[in-house]
N, C-alpha and C positions, 0 to 999 in steps of 0.2 A: 516181481523182479527176481534177482538171484538170491540164493540162501545167504551168501556172504553179505550182500547189501541189507537184507532183512535183519541179520544178526547185528550189523553195525548200527542200523536204525534203532533197534530195540535197546542196544547198549547205551546209545546216546539219550534215548528217552528215559531210561533208568537213571542215568547220570544227572539229567536235568531235574527229574523228580527228586532225587536225593539232595541236590543243591538247593531246591526250594523247600526242603524239609518235609516232603510228602512221604508217607509210608509207602514202601514198595518192596521189591525183591532184592534191592541192593544191600549188601552186607559190608559193614566197615569193620576192619580188624586193626588192632594195634599190636605191634611186635616189640617187646621189651628187649633192649640191648643187654647182653650179658654184662653185669656189673663187675667192675674190678675193685676189690677191697684193698685200697692203697694202704690204709692204716694197718691192716692185718699183715700185709706184705712187709711193711716197714718194721713192725714189731718183731716179726719172725726173723728179720735180718739183724735185730738188735740195734737198730739205729733210732736216734731222736729225729724229729722233723728237720732241724737244721742240718744234721749230719747226712740224712737221706737226700735233702735238696742239694747239698754240696757234692756228695758222691756221684749223683746222677745228673748234675748240671741243669737243674731246674730251680726256679725261684722258690723260696720258702712260702711265699704267698700262694703259688700254684699248688704245692703239696697240701697246704691247709685247705684250699678250696676243693681239691680232689677229695680229701678226707671228710669234709663237711657236706659233700654232695652238691656244692655250688657250681662246680665244673666237672666235666667228664674227660678223662684222658682219651686222646684219639691218635690215630696214625702210629708213628714209630714209638711214641711213649706208651701207648696201649700194648703194643707188641712186646716191648721190653718189660713192662709190668707183668704180662702173662708169663714170660720166661722166668722172671724173678719168682713168681708165684709157684711155678712148677719145679724150678731148680735154682735157688738163689746162689748156690755155690758156683754154678756155671757162670753167672754174671760176675761174681767177685773175681773168679779166675781170669775172665776176659778183661776186666778192668785193670787187673794187676799186671797184665802183659804176659 
């Protein structure tokens, strides 16, 4: 058959062998997401957990879970935390109007 078909067939055979737990050429990789250290950001801003939660309109429970690693900030919260990490005063200025 064609080289493209042979490549697809070979890939599917490798995937099937991997799913069955058979040793083969398949390589599995895990990529760790870049961790956001919420506690360090909060402390650098001089805020308690309740003050941080109130200032940034998230629940105190969420802040605690982020800091304990039980939850991971995502989406807009993650972006805002990254900005806070790099330039906390920019965030304060934006919030003050």
